[in-house]
Z-matrix of the N, CA and C atoms (Angstrom, degrees):
N
C 1 1.484
C 2 1.529 1 105.82
N 3 1.381 2 115.67 1 130.08
C 4 1.375 3 120.47 2 173.40
C 5 1.523 4 114.58 3 -74.05
N 6 1.295 5 113.80 4 170.19
C 7 1.585 6 116.73 5 -170.51
C 8 1.601 7 104.88 6 -69.86
N 9 1.237 8 116.79 7 -35.44
C 10 1.455 9 119.26 8 177.16
C 11 1.489 10 116.12 9 -63.83
N 12 1.355 11 115.85 10 -45.74
C 13 1.384 12 127.06 11 176.97
C 14 1.485 13 106.88 12 -56.49
N 15 1.343 14 117.07 13 -46.80
C 16 1.423 15 123.79 14 -175.46
C 17 1.534 16 111.12 15 -63.65
N 18 1.258 17 114.08 16 -46.13
C 19 1.458 18 122.76 17 175.63
C 20 1.504 19 112.20 18 -58.05
N 21 1.384 20 117.41 19 -47.97
C 22 1.432 21 119.96 20 -178.65
C 23 1.618 22 108.36 21 -66.60
N 24 1.314 23 121.38 22 -37.77
C 25 1.433 24 123.93 23 177.53
C 26 1.460 25 109.45 24 -64.01
N 27 1.329 26 121.53 25 -41.60
C 28 1.423 27 124.76 26 -178.28
C 29 1.562 28 109.43 27 -61.63
N 30 1.428 29 113.37 28 -45.21
C 31 1.399 30 116.51 29 -178.49
C 32 1.557 31 112.07 30 -66.60
N 33 1.198 32 112.59 31 -32.20
C 34 1.536 33 119.15 32 -179.70
C 35 1.606 34 109.51 33 -70.09
N 36 1.369 35 116.77 34 -39.36
C 37 1.381 36 119.82 35 -179.97
C 38 1.548 37 111.07 36 -72.91
N 39 1.313 38 117.75 37 -35.64
C 40 1.488 39 119.39 38 175.72
C 41 1.596 40 107.08 39 -64.47
N 42 1.349 41 114.66 40 -40.92
C 43 1.488 42 114.88 41 -178.91
C 44 1.553 43 110.19 42 -63.99
N 45 1.323 44 118.46 43 -42.14
C 46 1.456 45 124.94 44 179.17
C 47 1.598 46 104.03 45 -60.02
N 48 1.238 47 118.36 46 -47.02
C 49 1.485 48 119.35 47 177.69
C 50 1.485 49 113.37 48 -54.07
N 51 1.310 50 117.09 49 -49.22
C 52 1.436 51 124.74 50 179.05
C 53 1.535 52 112.86 51 -62.90
N 54 1.332 53 113.58 52 -39.44
C 55 1.494 54 117.15 53 175.53
C 56 1.480 55 115.13 54 -65.08
N 57 1.268 56 115.91 55 -43.50
C 58 1.458 57 120.79 56 179.97
C 59 1.603 58 108.50 57 -63.57
N 60 1.261 59 116.18 58 -40.11
C 61 1.505 60 121.75 59 -179.37
C 62 1.475 61 107.50 60 -63.85
N 63 1.272 62 118.07 61 -44.24
C 64 1.478 63 124.80 62 -176.50
C 65 1.515 64 110.29 63 -68.55
N 66 1.323 65 119.37 64 -43.57
C 67 1.410 66 120.17 65 -175.34
C 68 1.572 67 111.58 66 -79.86
N 69 1.255 68 116.65 67 -44.43
C 70 1.456 69 121.59 68 -174.86
C 71 1.514 70 112.43 69 -75.40
N 72 1.341 71 116.85 70 -47.62
C 73 1.443 72 120.21 71 -169.64
C 74 1.500 73 109.65 72 -95.47
N 75 1.225 74 121.70 73 -58.52
C 76 1.438 75 125.27 74 177.82
C 77 1.583 76 110.91 75 -57.74
N 78 1.321 77 113.81 76 -49.93
C 79 1.538 78 121.61 77 -179.22
C 80 1.509 79 109.14 78 -55.80
N 81 1.274 80 121.20 79 -35.19
C 82 1.368 81 126.40 80 -174.67
C 83 1.479 82 112.83 81 -70.63
N 84 1.473 83 113.12 82 -41.35
C 85 1.435 84 116.37 83 172.90
C 86 1.522 85 116.42 84 -76.92
N 87 1.315 86 118.83 85 -19.54
C 88 1.381 87 118.54 86 176.91
C 89 1.594 88 111.86 87 -74.53
N 90 1.360 89 114.57 88 -36.78
C 91 1.426 90 119.21 89 174.91
C 92 1.549 91 112.65 90 -68.81
N 93 1.279 92 117.03 91 -16.60
C 94 1.422 93 122.94 92 -179.14
C 95 1.454 94 110.42 93 66.82
N 96 1.310 95 124.32 94 18.53
C 97 1.395 96 125.44 95 174.34
C 98 1.532 97 104.16 96 -117.72
N 99 1.325 98 116.25 97 103.08
C 100 1.452 99 125.20 98 -172.36
C 101 1.522 100 106.11 99 -83.19
N 102 1.310 101 120.24 100 108.98
C 103 1.383 102 126.45 101 177.63
C 104 1.573 103 104.05 102 -111.76
N 105 1.361 104 117.09 103 101.64
C 106 1.384 105 123.01 104 -171.98
C 107 1.597 106 113.06 105 -60.62
N 108 1.347 107 116.25 106 -28.23
C 109 1.512 108 120.35 107 -177.37
C 110 1.547 109 104.79 108 -73.68
N 111 1.336 110 120.19 109 -37.61
C 112 1.541 111 117.69 110 176.53
C 113 1.502 112 110.61 111 -67.69
N 114 1.325 113 116.54 112 -40.44
C 115 1.554 114 117.36 113 -179.54
C 116 1.456 115 109.14 114 -64.11
N 117 1.270 116 124.33 115 -45.52
C 118 1.406 117 129.08 116 -178.67
C 119 1.522 118 110.77 117 -65.29
N 120 1.282 119 116.86 118 -45.97
C 121 1.559 120 118.81 119 177.35
C 122 1.439 121 108.09 120 -67.80
N 123 1.305 122 122.44 121 -42.64
C 124 1.556 123 121.21 122 173.92
C 125 1.504 124 114.06 123 -56.48
N 126 1.318 125 115.10 124 -41.91
C 127 1.477 126 116.34 125 -178.61
C 128 1.461 127 110.95 126 -65.37
N 129 1.402 128 118.23 127 -42.09
C 130 1.430 129 122.48 128 -177.25
C 131 1.557 130 112.20 129 -67.41
N 132 1.313 131 113.31 130 -41.20
C 133 1.487 132 120.65 131 173.55
C 134 1.525 133 113.85 132 -58.07
N 135 1.413 134 114.17 133 -45.87
C 136 1.338 135 118.90 134 -175.52
C 137 1.573 136 109.28 135 -68.20
N 138 1.384 137 116.45 136 -41.40
C 139 1.450 138 114.48 137 175.02
C 140 1.570 139 117.84 138 -68.20
N 141 1.367 140 112.32 139 -31.48
C 142 1.437 141 114.48 140 173.91
C 143 1.511 142 113.67 141 -61.24
N 144 1.360 143 119.21 142 -50.52
C 145 1.468 144 122.64 143 -178.39
C 146 1.567 145 109.67 144 -65.88
N 147 1.266 146 116.57 145 -33.54
C 148 1.405 147 118.85 146 -179.17
C 149 1.527 148 110.47 147 -67.60
N 150 1.290 149 119.13 148 -48.41
C 151 1.444 150 127.27 149 -179.22
C 152 1.572 151 107.83 150 -62.02
N 153 1.277 152 114.28 151 -40.00
C 154 1.579 153 119.63 152 179.72
C 155 1.486 154 105.06 153 -60.94
N 156 1.365 155 119.07 154 -53.10
C 157 1.403 156 123.01 155 -177.29
C 158 1.501 157 110.34 156 -61.28
N 159 1.277 158 118.98 157 -45.80
C 160 1.495 159 121.99 158 179.68
C 161 1.526 160 112.62 159 -62.59
N 162 1.316 161 117.17 160 -39.47
C 163 1.501 162 123.88 161 175.35
C 164 1.481 163 110.37 162 -63.16
N 165 1.356 164 116.96 163 -43.84
C 166 1.482 165 121.06 164 -176.11
C 167 1.469 166 108.69 165 -72.56
N 168 1.280 167 121.28 166 -27.25
C 169 1.466 168 125.79 167 -177.06
C 170 1.569 169 105.88 168 -75.58
N 171 1.328 170 114.19 169 -37.76
C 172 1.462 171 121.17 170 -179.10
C 173 1.569 172 111.16 171 -72.61
N 174 1.262 173 117.28 172 -20.05
C 175 1.450 174 122.83 173 -178.54
C 176 1.549 175 107.80 174 -68.51
N 177 1.277 176 118.57 175 -21.54
C 178 1.471 177 119.42 176 178.64
C 179 1.499 178 110.09 177 -60.69
N 180 1.290 179 117.15 178 -39.64
C 181 1.507 180 125.53 179 -172.87
C 182 1.587 181 113.10 180 -78.49
N 183 1.338 182 115.00 181 -24.81
C 184 1.384 183 123.34 182 -172.83
C 185 1.410 184 113.83 183 -87.15
């Protein structure tokens, strides 16, 4: 993977992380129907994509 491809992938993964957080967590509070399973799943997915992006971004230096 080239440096530019890696940077684009990292940006994409960060955007997915933000999107999941917005849809699953914030969206749940906007609906005022608090489904704890959706909130927890959204938090886990957000963290997974964030850590994946962070790890891939750090691979540039290694």
